[in-house]
N, CA, C and O atoms as a Maestro MAE file, in Angstrom:
{
 s_m_m2io_version
 :::
 2.0.0
}

f_m_ct {
 s_m_title
 :::
 protein
 m_atom[160] {
  # First column is atom index #
  i_m_mmod_type
  r_m_x_coord
  r_m_y_coord
  r_m_z_coord
  i_m_residue_number
  s_m_chain_name
  s_m_pdb_residue_name
  s_m_pdb_atom_name
  i_m_atomic_number
  :::
  1 25 60.120 -9.404 -82.619 1 A "UNK " " N  " 7
  2 3 58.945 -8.648 -83.432 1 A "UNK " " CA " 6
  3 2 58.831 -9.681 -84.843 1 A "UNK " " C  " 6
  4 15 57.777 -10.192 -85.219 1 A "UNK " " O  " 8
  5 25 59.771 -9.801 -85.316 2 A "UNK " " N  " 7
  6 3 59.742 -10.435 -86.427 2 A "UNK " " CA " 6
  7 2 59.340 -11.832 -86.412 2 A "UNK " " C  " 6
  8 15 58.566 -12.304 -87.244 2 A "UNK " " O  " 8
  9 25 59.826 -12.441 -85.537 3 A "UNK " " N  " 7
  10 3 59.544 -13.955 -84.893 3 A "UNK " " CA " 6
  11 2 57.926 -13.929 -84.936 3 A "UNK " " C  " 6
  12 15 57.260 -14.669 -85.660 3 A "UNK " " O  " 8
  13 25 57.465 -13.085 -84.162 4 A "UNK " " N  " 7
  14 3 56.142 -13.074 -83.883 4 A "UNK " " CA " 6
  15 2 55.274 -13.018 -85.444 4 A "UNK " " C  " 6
  16 15 54.288 -13.658 -85.810 4 A "UNK " " O  " 8
  17 25 55.906 -12.215 -85.994 5 A "UNK " " N  " 7
  18 3 55.156 -11.917 -87.322 5 A "UNK " " CA " 6
  19 2 55.090 -13.417 -88.485 5 A "UNK " " C  " 6
  20 15 54.227 -13.768 -89.289 5 A "UNK " " O  " 8
  21 25 56.272 -13.950 -88.142 6 A "UNK " " N  " 7
  22 3 56.392 -15.117 -88.994 6 A "UNK " " CA " 6
  23 2 55.402 -15.959 -88.263 6 A "UNK " " C  " 6
  24 15 54.596 -16.490 -89.026 6 A "UNK " " O  " 8
  25 25 55.236 -16.227 -87.015 7 A "UNK " " N  " 7
  26 3 54.240 -17.122 -86.293 7 A "UNK " " CA " 6
  27 2 52.774 -16.723 -86.882 7 A "UNK " " C  " 6
  28 15 51.960 -17.580 -87.225 7 A "UNK " " O  " 8
  29 25 52.535 -15.334 -86.957 8 A "UNK " " N  " 7
  30 3 51.325 -15.177 -87.039 8 A "UNK " " CA " 6
  31 2 51.011 -15.230 -88.698 8 A "UNK " " C  " 6
  32 15 49.848 -15.236 -89.102 8 A "UNK " " O  " 8
  33 25 52.032 -15.263 -89.509 9 A "UNK " " N  " 7
  34 3 51.617 -15.435 -90.832 9 A "UNK " " CA " 6
  35 2 51.772 -17.078 -91.061 9 A "UNK " " C  " 6
  36 15 51.113 -17.434 -92.038 9 A "UNK " " O  " 8
  37 25 52.373 -18.004 -90.500 10 A "UNK " " N  " 7
  38 3 52.038 -19.366 -90.665 10 A "UNK " " CA " 6
  39 2 50.966 -19.567 -90.045 10 A "UNK " " C  " 6
  40 15 50.354 -20.460 -90.631 10 A "UNK " " O  " 8
  41 25 50.333 -19.151 -89.033 11 A "UNK " " N  " 7
  42 3 49.087 -19.690 -88.409 11 A "UNK " " CA " 6
  43 2 47.820 -19.348 -89.466 11 A "UNK " " C  " 6
  44 15 46.898 -20.117 -89.735 11 A "UNK " " O  " 8
  45 25 48.033 -17.919 -90.021 12 A "UNK " " N  " 7
  46 3 46.839 -17.404 -90.773 12 A "UNK " " CA " 6
  47 2 46.922 -18.280 -92.148 12 A "UNK " " C  " 6
  48 15 45.903 -18.652 -92.730 12 A "UNK " " O  " 8
  49 25 48.121 -18.543 -92.564 13 A "UNK " " N  " 7
  50 3 48.320 -19.256 -93.859 13 A "UNK " " CA " 6
  51 2 47.726 -20.623 -93.364 13 A "UNK " " C  " 6
  52 15 46.719 -21.027 -93.946 13 A "UNK " " O  " 8
  53 25 48.226 -21.330 -92.403 14 A "UNK " " N  " 7
  54 3 47.604 -22.717 -91.862 14 A "UNK " " CA " 6
  55 2 45.998 -22.732 -91.733 14 A "UNK " " C  " 6
  56 15 45.419 -23.801 -91.929 14 A "UNK " " O  " 8
  57 25 45.251 -21.558 -91.403 15 A "UNK " " N  " 7
  58 3 43.685 -21.260 -91.398 15 A "UNK " " CA " 6
  59 2 43.244 -21.438 -92.849 15 A "UNK " " C  " 6
  60 15 42.396 -22.186 -93.335 15 A "UNK " " O  " 8
  61 25 44.051 -20.551 -93.396 16 A "UNK " " N  " 7
  62 3 43.437 -20.541 -94.989 16 A "UNK " " CA " 6
  63 2 43.774 -22.133 -95.749 16 A "UNK " " C  " 6
  64 15 43.021 -22.459 -96.667 16 A "UNK " " O  " 8
  65 25 44.571 -22.810 -95.467 17 A "UNK " " N  " 7
  66 3 44.854 -24.003 -95.672 17 A "UNK " " CA " 6
  67 2 43.750 -24.731 -95.292 17 A "UNK " " C  " 6
  68 15 43.085 -25.142 -96.243 17 A "UNK " " O  " 8
  69 25 43.344 -25.021 -94.175 18 A "UNK " " N  " 7
  70 3 42.529 -25.601 -93.493 18 A "UNK " " CA " 6
  71 2 40.900 -25.304 -94.274 18 A "UNK " " C  " 6
  72 15 40.028 -26.030 -94.750 18 A "UNK " " O  " 8
  73 25 41.025 -24.323 -94.148 19 A "UNK " " N  " 7
  74 3 39.733 -23.588 -94.740 19 A "UNK " " CA " 6
  75 2 39.549 -24.258 -96.172 19 A "UNK " " C  " 6
  76 15 38.450 -24.764 -96.396 19 A "UNK " " O  " 8
  77 25 40.580 -24.310 -97.215 20 A "UNK " " N  " 7
  78 3 40.310 -24.529 -98.620 20 A "UNK " " CA " 6
  79 2 40.253 -26.010 -98.646 20 A "UNK " " C  " 6
  80 15 39.591 -26.520 -99.550 20 A "UNK " " O  " 8
  81 25 40.980 -26.945 -97.598 21 A "UNK " " N  " 7
  82 3 40.657 -28.416 -97.649 21 A "UNK " " CA " 6
  83 2 39.397 -28.784 -97.303 21 A "UNK " " C  " 6
  84 15 38.800 -29.789 -97.688 21 A "UNK " " O  " 8
  85 25 38.851 -27.590 -96.258 22 A "UNK " " N  " 7
  86 3 37.478 -28.053 -95.629 22 A "UNK " " CA " 6
  87 2 36.488 -27.835 -97.032 22 A "UNK " " C  " 6
  88 15 35.650 -28.705 -97.270 22 A "UNK " " O  " 8
  89 25 36.607 -26.716 -97.893 23 A "UNK " " N  " 7
  90 3 35.831 -26.223 -98.868 23 A "UNK " " CA " 6
  91 2 36.050 -27.505 -100.127 23 A "UNK " " C  " 6
  92 15 35.043 -27.975 -100.656 23 A "UNK " " O  " 8
  93 25 37.356 -27.966 -100.503 24 A "UNK " " N  " 7
  94 3 37.387 -28.870 -101.449 24 A "UNK " " CA " 6
  95 2 37.007 -30.289 -101.200 24 A "UNK " " C  " 6
  96 15 36.420 -31.002 -102.014 24 A "UNK " " O  " 8
  97 25 37.405 -30.650 -99.963 25 A "UNK " " N  " 7
  98 3 36.705 -31.798 -99.451 25 A "UNK " " CA " 6
  99 2 35.255 -31.734 -99.426 25 A "UNK " " C  " 6
  100 15 34.659 -32.792 -99.626 25 A "UNK " " O  " 8
  101 25 34.605 -30.714 -99.224 26 A "UNK " " N  " 7
  102 3 33.296 -30.898 -99.246 26 A "UNK " " CA " 6
  103 2 32.669 -30.907 -100.893 26 A "UNK " " C  " 6
  104 15 31.795 -31.676 -101.293 26 A "UNK " " O  " 8
  105 25 33.155 -30.162 -101.466 27 A "UNK " " N  " 7
  106 3 33.045 -30.100 -102.860 27 A "UNK " " CA " 6
  107 2 32.950 -31.632 -103.614 27 A "UNK " " C  " 6
  108 15 32.072 -32.118 -104.327 27 A "UNK " " O  " 8
  109 25 34.004 -32.067 -103.222 28 A "UNK " " N  " 7
  110 3 34.465 -33.518 -103.907 28 A "UNK " " CA " 6
  111 2 33.493 -34.392 -103.056 28 A "UNK " " C  " 6
  112 15 32.780 -35.064 -103.802 28 A "UNK " " O  " 8
  113 25 33.231 -34.604 -101.707 29 A "UNK " " N  " 7
  114 3 32.179 -35.253 -101.585 29 A "UNK " " CA " 6
  115 2 30.843 -34.940 -102.021 29 A "UNK " " C  " 6
  116 15 30.119 -35.930 -102.129 29 A "UNK " " O  " 8
  117 25 30.266 -33.710 -102.329 30 A "UNK " " N  " 7
  118 3 29.066 -33.680 -102.903 30 A "UNK " " CA " 6
  119 2 29.252 -34.130 -104.302 30 A "UNK " " C  " 6
  120 15 28.259 -34.692 -104.765 30 A "UNK " " O  " 8
  121 25 30.317 -34.021 -105.125 31 A "UNK " " N  " 7
  122 3 30.735 -34.454 -106.607 31 A "UNK " " CA " 6
  123 2 30.457 -36.129 -106.408 31 A "UNK " " C  " 6
  124 15 29.634 -36.723 -107.104 31 A "UNK " " O  " 8
  125 25 31.239 -36.769 -105.393 32 A "UNK " " N  " 7
  126 3 31.062 -38.207 -105.414 32 A "UNK " " CA " 6
  127 2 29.705 -38.567 -105.365 32 A "UNK " " C  " 6
  128 15 29.236 -39.419 -106.120 32 A "UNK " " O  " 8
  129 25 28.905 -37.836 -104.332 33 A "UNK " " N  " 7
  130 3 27.348 -38.165 -104.012 33 A "UNK " " CA " 6
  131 2 26.689 -38.337 -105.433 33 A "UNK " " C  " 6
  132 15 26.147 -39.351 -105.872 33 A "UNK " " O  " 8
  133 25 26.849 -37.168 -106.027 34 A "UNK " " N  " 7
  134 3 25.904 -37.082 -107.094 34 A "UNK " " CA " 6
  135 2 26.278 -38.125 -107.883 34 A "UNK " " C  " 6
  136 15 25.362 -38.908 -108.133 34 A "UNK " " O  " 8
  137 25 27.477 -38.412 -108.411 35 A "UNK " " N  " 7
  138 3 27.832 -39.348 -109.448 35 A "UNK " " CA " 6
  139 2 27.439 -40.499 -108.935 35 A "UNK " " C  " 6
  140 15 26.980 -41.228 -109.814 35 A "UNK " " O  " 8
  141 25 27.423 -41.125 -107.525 36 A "UNK " " N  " 7
  142 3 27.197 -42.233 -107.047 36 A "UNK " " CA " 6
  143 2 25.369 -42.469 -107.114 36 A "UNK " " C  " 6
  144 15 24.834 -43.578 -107.124 36 A "UNK " " O  " 8
  145 25 24.629 -41.135 -107.154 37 A "UNK " " N  " 7
  146 3 23.253 -41.291 -106.939 37 A "UNK " " CA " 6
  147 2 22.892 -41.631 -108.410 37 A "UNK " " C  " 6
  148 15 21.987 -42.431 -108.645 37 A "UNK " " O  " 8
  149 25 23.664 -40.971 -109.493 38 A "UNK " " N  " 7
  150 3 23.317 -41.052 -110.765 38 A "UNK " " CA " 6
  151 2 23.532 -42.458 -111.741 38 A "UNK " " C  " 6
  152 15 23.012 -42.709 -112.828 38 A "UNK " " O  " 8
  153 25 24.513 -43.285 -110.918 39 A "UNK " " N  " 7
  154 3 24.784 -44.276 -111.414 39 A "UNK " " CA " 6
  155 2 24.213 -45.500 -110.618 39 A "UNK " " C  " 6
  156 15 24.289 -46.616 -111.132 39 A "UNK " " O  " 8
  157 25 23.699 -45.349 -109.506 40 A "UNK " " N  " 7
  158 3 22.755 -46.247 -108.985 40 A "UNK " " CA " 6
  159 2 21.349 -46.317 -109.421 40 A "UNK " " C  " 6
  160 15 20.584 -47.136 -108.911 40 A "UNK " " O  " 8
  :::
 }
 m_bond[159] {
  # First column is bond index #
  i_m_from
  i_m_to
  i_m_order
  :::
  1 1 2 1
  2 2 3 1
  3 3 4 2
  4 3 5 1
  5 5 6 1
  6 6 7 1
  7 7 8 2
  8 7 9 1
  9 9 10 1
  10 10 11 1
  11 11 12 2
  12 11 13 1
  13 13 14 1
  14 14 15 1
  15 15 16 2
  16 15 17 1
  17 17 18 1
  18 18 19 1
  19 19 20 2
  20 19 21 1
  21 21 22 1
  22 22 23 1
  23 23 24 2
  24 23 25 1
  25 25 26 1
  26 26 27 1
  27 27 28 2
  28 27 29 1
  29 29 30 1
  30 30 31 1
  31 31 32 2
  32 31 33 1
  33 33 34 1
  34 34 35 1
  35 35 36 2
  36 35 37 1
  37 37 38 1
  38 38 39 1
  39 39 40 2
  40 39 41 1
  41 41 42 1
  42 42 43 1
  43 43 44 2
  44 43 45 1
  45 45 46 1
  46 46 47 1
  47 47 48 2
  48 47 49 1
  49 49 50 1
  50 50 51 1
  51 51 52 2
  52 51 53 1
  53 53 54 1
  54 54 55 1
  55 55 56 2
  56 55 57 1
  57 57 58 1
  58 58 59 1
  59 59 60 2
  60 59 61 1
  61 61 62 1
  62 62 63 1
  63 63 64 2
  64 63 65 1
  65 65 66 1
  66 66 67 1
  67 67 68 2
  68 67 69 1
  69 69 70 1
  70 70 71 1
  71 71 72 2
  72 71 73 1
  73 73 74 1
  74 74 75 1
  75 75 76 2
  76 75 77 1
  77 77 78 1
  78 78 79 1
  79 79 80 2
  80 79 81 1
  81 81 82 1
  82 82 83 1
  83 83 84 2
  84 83 85 1
  85 85 86 1
  86 86 87 1
  87 87 88 2
  88 87 89 1
  89 89 90 1
  90 90 91 1
  91 91 92 2
  92 91 93 1
  93 93 94 1
  94 94 95 1
  95 95 96 2
  96 95 97 1
  97 97 98 1
  98 98 99 1
  99 99 100 2
  100 99 101 1
  101 101 102 1
  102 102 103 1
  103 103 104 2
  104 103 105 1
  105 105 106 1
  106 106 107 1
  107 107 108 2
  108 107 109 1
  109 109 110 1
  110 110 111 1
  111 111 112 2
  112 111 113 1
  113 113 114 1
  114 114 115 1
  115 115 116 2
  116 115 117 1
  117 117 118 1
  118 118 119 1
  119 119 120 2
  120 119 121 1
  121 121 122 1
  122 122 123 1
  123 123 124 2
  124 123 125 1
  125 125 126 1
  126 126 127 1
  127 127 128 2
  128 127 129 1
  129 129 130 1
  130 130 131 1
  131 131 132 2
  132 131 133 1
  133 133 134 1
  134 134 135 1
  135 135 136 2
  136 135 137 1
  137 137 138 1
  138 138 139 1
  139 139 140 2
  140 139 141 1
  141 141 142 1
  142 142 143 1
  143 143 144 2
  144 143 145 1
  145 145 146 1
  146 146 147 1
  147 147 148 2
  148 147 149 1
  149 149 150 1
  150 150 151 1
  151 151 152 2
  152 151 153 1
  153 153 154 1
  154 154 155 1
  155 155 156 2
  156 155 157 1
  157 157 158 1
  158 158 159 1
  159 159 160 2
  :::
 }
}
């Protein structure tokens, strides 16, 4: 039971981590694009 909970917790944490990476990655790419458009 405890092992299953640990596995579930890791999976949930991993999913949240991936979601954050996608959000931050998207925000960063948008920022970079805006900066590039302003400098060009």
